C-alpha positions as CSV (number, residue, x, y, z in Angstrom):
1,M,0.0,0.0,0.0
2,G,1.2,3.4,-0.9
3,N,1.1,4.8,2.7
4,E,3.0,1.5,3.9
5,A,5.6,2.2,1.4
6,I,6.2,5.9,2.7
7,A,6.4,4.4,6.1
8,R,8.9,1.9,4.9
9,G,11.0,4.6,3.3
10,A,10.9,6.7,6.4
11,L,12.3,4.0,8.5
12,E,15.1,3.2,6.1
13,A,15.8,6.8,5.8
14,G,16.5,6.5,9.8
15,V,13.6,8.6,10.9
16,R,13.7,8.7,15.0
17,V,10.3,10.6,15.7
18,A,7.1,10.2,14.0
19,T,3.8,12.2,14.7
20,S,0.4,12.2,13.3
21,Y,-3.3,12.9,13.8
22,P,-5.5,10.4,11.8
23,G,-7.1,11.3,8.6
24,T,-8.4,9.6,5.8
25,P,-6.3,9.0,3.2
26,A,-3.0,9.3,5.4
27,S,-4.0,7.1,8.1
28,E,-2.0,4.0,7.7
29,I,1.3,6.0,7.3
30,M,1.0,6.1,11.2
31,T,-0.2,3.0,11.7
32,T,2.5,1.1,9.9
33,L,4.9,2.9,11.8
34,M,3.7,1.9,15.0
35,H,3.9,-1.6,14.1
36,F,7.2,-1.6,12.8
37,G,9.0,1.5,14.6
38,P,9.5,0.4,18.2
39,E,11.9,-2.8,16.8
40,A,13.7,-0.2,15.0
41,G,14.1,2.4,17.8
42,V,11.5,4.9,16.5
43,Y,9.2,7.0,18.8
44,T,5.8,7.2,17.4
45,E,2.5,9.1,18.6
46,W,-1.0,9.8,17.6
47,S,-0.9,13.6,18.6
48,V,-3.8,15.8,19.9
49,N,-3.9,17.8,16.6
50,E,-1.8,18.2,13.6
51,K,-0.1,21.5,14.9
52,V,1.1,19.8,18.0
53,A,2.5,16.9,15.8
54,V,4.5,19.2,13.5
55,E,5.8,20.9,16.7
56,I,7.1,17.7,18.2
57,A,8.8,16.7,15.2
58,A,10.3,20.2,14.6
59,G,11.6,19.9,18.1
60,A,13.3,16.4,17.4
61,S,14.9,18.1,14.3
62,Y,16.2,20.9,16.0
63,A,18.0,18.5,18.1
64,G,19.4,16.7,14.8
65,A,17.3,13.8,14.7
66,R,15.3,12.7,11.6
67,A,11.3,13.2,12.2
68,M,8.2,13.2,10.1
69,A,4.7,14.4,10.6
70,S,2.1,13.0,8.5
71,M,-1.7,14.0,8.0
72,K,-4.5,14.6,5.4
73,Q,-4.6,18.0,3.3
74,M,-7.1,19.5,5.8
75,G,-4.8,18.7,8.8
76,L,-2.3,20.8,6.9
77,N,-4.6,23.8,7.6
78,V,-4.4,23.0,11.5
79,A,-0.5,23.0,11.2
80,V,-0.1,26.1,9.1
81,D,1.2,28.4,12.0
82,A,4.0,26.0,12.7
83,V,4.6,25.1,9.2
84,M,5.0,28.7,7.7
85,S,7.6,29.8,10.5
86,L,9.6,26.5,10.2
87,A,10.1,27.6,6.5
88,Y,11.8,30.9,7.8
89,I,13.7,29.5,10.8
90,G,14.8,26.2,9.0
91,V,15.3,22.8,10.6
92,K,18.7,20.5,11.3
93,G,17.8,16.9,11.2
94,G,15.5,16.0,8.4
95,L,11.9,16.9,8.6
96,V,9.4,15.6,6.1
97,L,5.6,16.8,6.3
98,V,3.5,13.9,4.6
99,V,0.2,15.6,3.3
100,A,-2.0,13.3,1.6
101,D,-4.4,14.9,-0.6
102,D,-7.9,13.6,-1.5
103,P,-9.2,14.8,-5.3
104,G,-12.5,14.0,-5.6
105,P,-13.0,14.2,-2.7
106,H,-13.8,10.9,-1.3
107,S,-13.4,11.7,2.5
108,S,-13.0,15.2,2.8
109,Q,-14.9,18.7,3.4
110,T,-12.5,20.2,0.8
111,E,-10.4,19.3,-2.3
112,Q,-7.3,21.4,-1.5
113,D,-4.1,21.0,-3.4
114,T,-1.1,21.1,-1.0
115,R,1.2,21.9,-4.0
116,L,-0.3,25.5,-3.7
117,F,0.5,25.6,0.0
118,A,4.2,24.7,-0.9
119,R,4.5,27.0,-3.3
120,F,3.0,29.9,-0.8
121,A,5.3,28.8,2.2
122,K,8.2,28.5,-0.4
123,L,9.0,24.7,0.7
124,P,9.7,21.9,-1.7
125,V,7.2,19.3,-2.5
126,L,7.5,15.9,-4.1
127,D,4.7,14.4,-5.8
128,P,4.5,10.8,-6.1
129,S,3.0,8.8,-9.0
130,C,2.7,5.2,-7.4
131,P,3.7,3.5,-4.2
132,Q,7.3,2.6,-5.5
133,E,7.9,6.2,-6.1
134,A,6.4,7.2,-2.8
135,Y,8.7,5.1,-1.0
136,E,11.5,6.3,-2.9
137,M,10.6,10.0,-2.5
138,T,10.2,9.7,1.3
139,K,13.7,8.7,1.6
140,Y,15.3,11.2,-0.8
141,A,13.0,14.0,1.3
142,F,15.0,13.5,4.3
143,T,18.2,13.9,2.5
144,L,16.9,16.9,0.8
145,S,15.7,18.4,3.8
146,E,18.8,18.3,5.4
147,T,20.8,19.6,2.3
148,L,18.3,22.6,2.2
149,N,17.7,23.0,5.9
150,L,14.0,23.0,5.2
151,P,10.9,21.1,5.8
152,V,10.1,19.0,2.7
153,I,6.5,18.1,1.7
154,V,5.7,14.5,0.4
155,R,2.4,14.9,-1.1
156,P,0.6,11.7,-2.3
157,T,-3.2,11.7,-3.2
158,T,-5.5,9.1,-2.5
159,R,-5.0,6.9,-5.3
160,V,-1.2,6.9,-4.6
161,S,-1.9,6.2,-0.6
162,H,-4.2,3.4,-1.2
163,A,-3.3,1.7,-4.3
164,C,-1.2,-1.6,-3.6
165,Q,1.9,-2.3,-5.6
166,E,4.9,-4.7,-5.2
167,V,7.7,-2.3,-4.0
168,E,11.3,-3.0,-4.0
169,V,12.7,-2.2,-0.5
170,G,16.3,-2.0,1.3
171,D,17.4,-2.9,4.8
172,I,16.1,-0.9,8.0
173,P,19.8,0.4,9.3
174,P,20.3,0.9,13.2
175,R,19.3,4.6,14.0
176,P,22.3,6.9,14.0
177,P,23.4,8.8,16.9
178,V,21.6,12.1,17.5
179,P,24.1,15.4,17.8
180,G,21.6,17.0,20.4
181,F,20.1,20.3,20.8
182,V,22.8,23.4,20.6
183,K,21.6,26.6,22.0
184,D,21.6,29.1,19.1
185,P,19.8,32.4,18.5
186,R,18.5,31.2,15.1
187,W,16.0,28.9,16.9
188,V,14.2,32.1,18.3
189,I,12.0,33.4,15.6
190,M,12.3,37.5,16.1
191,P,11.0,40.2,13.5
192,S,14.5,40.7,12.6
193,L,15.7,37.3,12.1
194,S,12.5,36.8,10.0
195,A,13.5,39.6,7.9
196,R,16.8,38.3,7.1
197,Q,15.9,34.5,6.8
198,H,13.3,35.5,4.1
199,V,16.1,36.4,2.2
200,W,18.0,33.0,2.8
201,L,14.5,31.1,2.1
202,N,14.1,32.9,-1.2
203,G,17.9,31.8,-2.2
204,Q,16.8,28.1,-1.0
205,Q,14.3,28.3,-3.9
206,E,17.0,28.1,-6.5
207,R,18.9,25.4,-4.6
208,A,15.8,23.3,-4.2
209,R,15.2,23.9,-8.1
210,A,18.6,22.8,-9.1
211,E,18.6,19.6,-6.8
212,F,15.4,18.6,-8.2
213,A,16.8,18.8,-11.7
214,A,19.1,16.2,-10.9
215,T,16.9,13.7,-9.7
216,S,15.2,10.8,-11.7
217,F,11.9,11.7,-10.6
218,N,11.7,14.1,-13.7
219,K,12.2,12.0,-17.0
220,A,11.3,12.5,-20.6
221,H,10.3,10.0,-23.3
222,L,10.5,11.7,-26.8
223,E,8.2,10.5,-29.6
224,G,8.0,13.6,-31.8
225,P,7.2,17.3,-31.4
226,I,3.7,16.9,-29.7
227,G,4.0,16.2,-26.3
228,V,2.5,16.1,-22.5
229,I,3.8,17.1,-19.2
230,A,2.0,15.2,-16.6
231,G,2.5,14.8,-12.6
232,G,1.5,12.5,-10.0
233,P,-0.7,9.3,-10.7
234,S,-1.9,11.6,-13.8
235,Y,1.5,10.2,-15.5
236,F,0.2,6.5,-15.4
237,Y,-3.5,7.8,-17.0
238,V,-1.6,9.6,-19.6
239,L,0.4,6.2,-20.5
240,E,-2.7,4.2,-20.6
241,A,-4.9,6.8,-22.5
242,L,-2.3,6.8,-25.1
243,R,-2.1,3.2,-25.4
244,R,-5.9,3.1,-25.6
245,L,-6.0,5.9,-28.1
246,G,-3.3,4.0,-30.2
247,L,-1.0,7.2,-29.9
248,K,2.9,7.9,-29.5
249,L,3.5,11.4,-27.9
250,S,6.6,12.6,-26.0
251,V,6.0,12.5,-22.4
252,L,7.7,14.4,-19.5
253,K,6.9,13.0,-16.2
254,I,7.2,15.7,-13.4
255,G,7.7,14.2,-9.8
256,T,9.0,17.6,-8.2
257,P,6.2,20.2,-9.0
258,Y,7.6,22.9,-6.9
259,P,10.1,24.5,-7.3
260,L,9.8,23.1,-10.9
261,P,13.3,22.2,-12.3
262,E,13.9,24.1,-14.9
263,E,16.5,22.7,-17.0
264,P,14.7,19.4,-18.0
265,V,11.4,21.2,-18.7
266,K,13.1,23.8,-20.9
267,D,15.2,21.3,-23.0
268,F,11.6,19.4,-23.4
269,L,9.8,22.6,-24.5
270,R,12.5,23.2,-27.2
271,R,11.5,20.0,-28.8
272,M,7.8,20.6,-28.9
273,E,5.5,22.3,-31.0
274,K,2.6,21.8,-28.7
275,I,2.1,20.3,-25.3
276,L,-0.9,19.4,-23.0
277,V,-0.3,19.8,-19.2
278,V,-2.3,16.7,-17.3
279,E,-2.3,17.2,-13.5
280,E,-5.1,16.9,-11.2
281,Q,-6.4,19.9,-9.2
282,E,-5.0,23.2,-9.7
283,P,-2.6,24.5,-12.7
284,V,0.6,24.4,-10.5
285,I,2.8,22.9,-13.0
286,E,0.9,24.5,-15.9
287,E,1.4,28.0,-14.6
288,Q,5.3,27.4,-14.0
289,V,5.6,26.1,-17.5
290,I,3.7,28.9,-19.1
291,S,6.1,31.4,-17.0
292,L,9.1,29.3,-18.4
293,A,8.2,29.5,-21.8
294,W,7.4,33.2,-21.8
295,R,10.4,34.1,-19.7
296,H,12.6,32.3,-22.2
297,H,10.8,33.0,-25.6
298,L,10.1,29.5,-26.5
299,S,7.4,29.1,-29.2
300,V,5.2,26.4,-28.1
301,E,1.6,26.1,-27.8
302,I,0.4,25.0,-24.0
303,S,-2.6,23.5,-23.2
304,G,-4.5,22.1,-20.0
305,K,-6.5,23.8,-17.6
306,H,-6.0,27.7,-18.6
307,D,-7.9,26.6,-22.1
308,G,-10.6,24.4,-20.7
309,L,-9.2,21.1,-21.9
310,L,-8.9,19.5,-18.1
311,P,-11.1,20.3,-15.0
312,R,-9.5,22.2,-11.9
313,E,-11.5,19.9,-9.9
314,G,-12.4,16.4,-9.3
315,E,-10.1,13.1,-9.6
316,F,-8.7,12.1,-12.8
317,N,-9.1,8.7,-14.5
318,V,-8.0,7.4,-18.0
319,E,-11.2,8.0,-19.6
320,K,-11.2,11.9,-18.6
321,V,-7.3,12.0,-19.7
322,A,-8.0,10.2,-23.2
323,T,-11.1,12.3,-23.9
324,A,-8.7,15.5,-23.3
325,I,-5.8,14.3,-25.4
326,A,-8.3,13.4,-28.0
327,R,-9.8,17.2,-27.7
328,F,-6.1,18.5,-27.8
329,L,-5.4,16.7,-31.1
330,N,-8.7,17.5,-32.6
331,L,-9.5,13.5,-32.7
332,E,-13.1,13.3,-31.0
333,Q,-14.0,10.2,-32.4
334,N,-10.7,8.7,-31.0
335,A,-11.9,9.7,-27.5
336,A,-15.2,7.7,-27.7
337,A,-13.2,4.5,-28.9
338,A,-10.6,5.0,-25.9
339,A,-13.7,5.0,-23.2
340,L,-14.5,1.9,-21.4
341,P,-18.5,0.7,-21.8
342,P,-20.3,2.7,-19.1
343,P,-20.8,1.0,-15.6
344,P,-24.3,-0.2,-14.6
345,P,-26.0,2.5,-12.3
346,L,-25.0,1.8,-8.5
347,P,-27.7,1.1,-6.4
348,A,-28.8,3.8,-4.0
349,R,-27.4,3.6,-0.4
350,P,-28.1,6.2,1.8
351,P,-25.6,7.1,4.8
352,L,-26.1,5.3,7.7
353,F,-24.6,4.6,11.2
354,C,-23.4,0.9,11.9
355,A,-25.9,-1.2,13.6
356,G,-25.4,-0.8,17.3
357,C,-23.8,2.8,17.0
358,P,-24.4,4.6,20.1
359,H,-24.5,7.8,18.2
360,R,-27.7,6.6,16.9
361,G,-29.2,6.7,20.4
362,S,-27.7,9.9,21.2
363,F,-29.2,11.9,18.4
364,Y,-32.6,10.3,18.8
365,A,-32.9,11.1,22.6
366,F,-31.8,14.7,22.1
367,K,-34.4,15.2,19.3
368,Q,-37.1,13.7,21.5
369,A,-36.1,16.1,24.5
370,A,-35.9,19.1,22.5
371,R,-38.9,18.2,20.5
372,D,-41.1,21.4,21.8
373,L,-38.3,23.5,21.8
374,D,-36.6,26.1,19.3
375,V,-33.4,24.2,18.9
376,I,-30.5,24.3,16.5
377,F,-27.9,21.4,16.3
378,T,-24.7,22.1,15.4
379,G,-22.4,19.3,14.2
380,D,-18.8,18.4,13.7
381,I,-16.4,15.9,11.9
382,G,-16.4,12.4,12.2
383,C,-18.9,9.1,11.9
384,Y,-21.5,11.4,14.1
385,T,-21.7,13.6,10.8
386,L,-24.3,11.0,9.5
387,G,-26.7,12.2,11.9
388,A,-27.4,15.0,9.5
389,A,-29.0,12.2,7.3
390,P,-32.8,10.8,7.5
391,P,-34.4,9.9,9.6
392,L,-32.5,11.3,12.3
393,K,-32.0,14.8,10.4
394,A,-30.3,15.7,13.9
395,M,-27.3,18.1,12.3
396,D,-28.3,21.5,11.0
397,T,-24.5,22.3,10.4
398,C,-21.1,21.2,9.9
399,L,-18.0,23.0,8.9
400,C,-14.7,21.8,10.3
401,M,-13.1,20.2,13.2
402,G,-14.4,21.6,16.4
403,A,-16.5,24.3,14.5
404,S,-19.9,22.9,16.1
405,L,-18.9,25.0,19.4
406,G,-18.0,28.1,17.6
407,L,-20.8,28.1,15.2
408,A,-23.3,27.5,18.1
409,Q,-21.9,30.6,20.1
410,G,-22.3,33.0,16.8
411,L,-25.9,31.7,16.4
412,A,-26.5,32.4,20.2
413,R,-25.6,35.8,19.5
414,V,-28.0,36.7,16.8
415,Q,-31.0,34.3,17.9
416,P,-30.8,34.8,21.7
417,G,-34.1,33.0,22.3
418,T,-32.9,29.6,20.3
419,R,-31.4,26.7,22.4
420,L,-28.2,25.5,20.7
421,V,-26.8,22.2,21.0
422,A,-23.3,21.2,19.7
423,F,-22.4,17.9,19.0
424,I,-18.7,16.7,18.8
425,G,-16.9,13.4,18.9
426,D,-14.4,12.5,21.6
427,S,-11.2,12.7,19.7
428,T,-12.2,15.9,18.2
429,F,-13.0,17.3,21.3
430,F,-9.3,17.1,22.4
431,H,-8.3,17.9,18.8
432,A,-10.2,21.4,18.3
433,G,-13.1,21.5,21.1
434,L,-11.2,22.8,24.1
435,P,-10.6,26.5,23.0
436,P,-14.3,27.0,21.8
437,L,-15.5,25.6,25.0
438,V,-13.4,27.8,27.1
439,N,-14.6,30.7,25.4
440,A,-18.0,29.8,25.8
441,V,-17.5,29.4,29.6
442,H,-15.7,32.8,29.4
443,Q,-18.3,34.6,27.5
444,R,-21.3,33.0,29.6
445,V,-23.0,31.5,26.6
446,R,-26.1,29.3,27.1
447,L,-25.0,26.4,25.0
448,T,-25.4,22.6,25.5
449,V,-22.1,20.9,24.4
450,V,-23.0,16.9,23.6
451,V,-19.5,15.1,23.5
452,L,-20.2,11.6,21.6
453,D,-17.6,9.5,23.4
454,N,-17.5,6.0,21.6
455,E,-14.1,5.5,23.0
456,T,-12.1,5.5,19.9
457,T,-11.4,7.4,16.5
458,A,-13.6,5.6,14.6
459,M,-13.9,7.3,11.5
460,T,-10.3,6.8,10.4
461,G,-9.7,3.4,11.8
462,H,-10.0,3.3,15.5
463,Q,-6.9,5.1,16.5
464,S,-6.0,6.1,19.8
465,H,-6.8,9.8,21.4
466,P,-6.0,11.4,24.8
467,G,-9.2,10.2,26.4
468,L,-8.0,6.5,26.4
469,A,-5.1,4.6,28.1
470,A,-2.7,3.2,26.0
471,E,0.5,1.1,25.8
472,G,3.7,2.6,27.0
473,G,2.1,4.3,30.4
474,R,0.2,7.0,28.3
475,V,-2.6,8.5,30.7
476,A,-6.2,8.6,29.8
477,V,-7.3,12.5,30.1
478,D,-11.0,12.5,31.8
479,I,-13.3,14.6,29.6
480,G,-15.4,15.1,32.5
481,R,-12.7,16.6,34.5
482,V,-11.5,18.8,32.1
483,V,-14.7,20.3,31.3
484,E,-15.3,20.9,34.9
485,A,-11.9,22.4,35.1
486,C,-12.7,24.9,32.3
487,G,-15.7,26.0,34.5
488,V,-18.6,24.2,33.2
489,E,-21.1,23.9,36.2
490,T,-23.7,21.5,34.6
491,V,-21.7,18.3,33.4
492,I,-23.8,14.9,33.0
493,T,-22.5,11.4,31.9
494,A,-25.1,9.1,30.6
495,D,-25.1,5.7,28.2
496,P,-26.7,7.0,25.0
497,M,-28.1,3.1,24.8
498,D,-30.0,3.9,27.6
499,L,-32.7,6.1,25.9
500,E,-34.8,7.3,29.1
501,A,-31.6,8.1,30.9
502,T,-30.1,10.4,28.1
503,M,-33.4,12.1,27.4
504,A,-33.4,13.2,31.0
505,A,-30.0,14.3,30.7
506,A,-30.7,16.1,27.8
507,R,-33.7,17.9,29.4
508,R,-31.4,18.9,32.3
509,A,-28.8,20.4,30.2
510,L,-31.2,22.1,28.0
511,A,-32.7,24.0,31.1
512,A,-29.4,25.2,32.4
513,E,-28.7,29.0,32.2
514,G,-25.2,28.9,31.1
515,P,-23.1,26.2,29.3
516,S,-23.8,22.8,30.0
517,V,-22.1,19.5,28.7
518,V,-23.6,15.9,28.4
519,I,-21.0,13.3,28.2
520,L,-22.7,10.4,26.1
521,R,-20.3,7.3,26.7
522,H,-20.9,3.6,24.9
523,P,-18.2,2.0,23.1
524,C,-18.1,1.7,19.0
525,P,-19.7,-1.7,18.4
526,Q,-16.9,-2.4,15.7
527,M,-14.6,-2.8,19.0
528,A,-16.2,-5.7,20.5
529,K,-18.2,-8.6,19.6
530,P,-21.7,-8.8,20.5
531,S,-23.1,-11.3,23.2
532,T,-26.7,-10.9,22.2
533,R,-29.1,-9.6,19.5
534,C,-32.7,-8.5,18.9
535,R,-35.3,-10.5,17.2
536,V,-38.8,-9.4,16.4
537,N,-42.1,-11.4,17.5
538,P,-44.2,-11.7,14.3
539,E,-47.3,-12.2,16.8
540,A,-46.7,-8.9,18.5
541,C,-45.3,-6.9,15.7
542,I,-48.1,-4.6,13.9
543,D,-45.9,-3.7,11.0
544,C,-46.1,0.0,12.3
545,R,-42.4,0.6,11.3
546,T,-41.7,2.8,14.1
547,C,-38.3,1.3,14.5
548,I,-37.2,1.6,11.1
549,N,-38.5,5.2,10.2
550,E,-37.1,6.6,13.4
551,L,-33.9,5.2,13.9
552,G,-32.8,3.9,10.4
553,C,-30.4,1.0,11.6
554,P,-29.2,-1.3,8.8
555,A,-30.2,-4.3,11.0
556,L,-33.9,-3.6,10.8
557,V,-35.6,-4.8,7.2
558,P,-39.0,-4.4,6.2
559,T,-40.9,-7.6,5.0
560,D,-44.3,-7.9,3.2
561,H,-45.5,-9.1,7.0
562,G,-43.6,-6.9,9.2
563,V,-40.1,-6.3,10.3
564,T,-37.3,-8.5,10.8
565,I,-33.8,-8.2,12.1
566,N,-30.8,-9.4,10.2
567,A,-27.5,-10.6,11.3
568,T,-25.7,-7.3,11.4
569,C,-27.6,-6.6,14.9
570,T,-25.3,-6.0,17.9
571,G,-28.5,-6.4,20.7
572,C,-28.1,-2.7,21.5
573,G,-31.8,-2.6,22.1
574,L,-32.6,0.5,20.8
575,C,-35.6,-0.7,18.7
576,A,-36.7,-2.3,21.6
577,Q,-36.9,0.7,23.8
578,I,-39.0,2.7,21.0
579,C,-41.3,-0.3,20.0
580,P,-44.7,0.6,20.8
581,T,-45.9,-2.8,21.3
582,A,-43.0,-4.1,22.7
583,A,-42.5,-6.8,19.9
584,I,-38.7,-6.7,20.0
585,E,-36.8,-8.7,22.5
586,E,-33.0,-9.4,23.3
587,V,-31.7,-12.9,22.9
588,E,-28.2,-14.4,23.4
């Protein structure tokens, strides 16, 4: 897997400290490092958020150790403050930031292009096209970081992170000794230092450009005066599209999109009459190629995103690229020949919580408790975002990590008569929920915060978080005590699988005058095997379908004569609690 290849590359490069916050499509990088790292003497951790992860990795780098922080593209937004200053202050031991982008997007709120951030931060970025190259680029990134004294970004996309390939690897060497931290004014970023370092940082762009020109990650295959420049996984889409179209064009592969290596690109452009630039998302390579051609008076026609042959959004595939190449060459009929037959339509599959998910009970209970009130439910990022979907419809907003609390406070200021309920998960609470909670207490906002504690980071693969005790003596931080220490006076804990208790907790919290917090704690059903399940007594079932219509559990299946419960049932008993005829019972 591409993420496993990245982890392997880091191990072979001598990484000593690796940090991360889970986020698809990057999560398996840290999972792999945690599995293989201890034997190699590597310290690994799931940090509380991406900014903290980068700062820990930077501290290790200051002492001369090689370090890595991995995250998804939106995690970089959280880490930006630290990363921007690191670009000015520099590093000592190799520091690699792996930022997995999600064109599509498949599992993200945004479709960002980290190459644009690299250009903004003036940091070199490597763009792997396959798992093998991700492995090789990760190893190279540590060396490049120490050569330039800069953090280096490796930017796999979802297809590279999750694709599988046989990867040729080397040996994992012993960890070299760490030189140690040397006190120096260079580590204290002051305005006067920043002014001087900005000049240095600009100079490092040209050093990076020269380094990239000498790598094998940029290579040309010449087949005449018409060519394609491609970066990332688009390179393989181009090769496959040309094969389907029965064409032979010159192809320049770019694995180092910023700063663009000028010499190999100039050499390619001088041989071309017209080129098509193929890259997902933003025209990062294309704009640099246009600038390069203009500055060196190269007479070559350049197509891509600026003339509308390729979109700036969405994930590419062979069909999209084949169509673009055919249009580029005015061969519209060939595009149809290159396309595969359309696949059959996918069956409708509405988003649902897993059978036995405690969030189902949490949302249901709060909606019932607030049925006669004017309430806005603000939501957050996690499995529980599915609470917005029918039949629960218990989430009215969702913006980003931790925003449920901030949005609720803004709404409270302009709709003072409306009750605000902010849902947030246990991992997200530690990641980004504490600052807005402190703000709500300080400003005395009438707000109910519901912490959905399923005792894991379920959405990204069940990673640990600070609320859980873990191996290595890590201490579990109690959410209730943290909330009380922040000054919240009404703090209630309940089990969301007990609907009566949860509704009582909801009513009490909603009646509070100041900020209140309800902690709804029940483990994720994917973490334990059920000992019971539910079944329907067909004699008592009146086919009212209250259970299906109110809960939307995938274990509940309508039949011609009522409702049945399938094998996905975990025996949570929520359906039994709301059945008006007591037709549902638990069995071993």
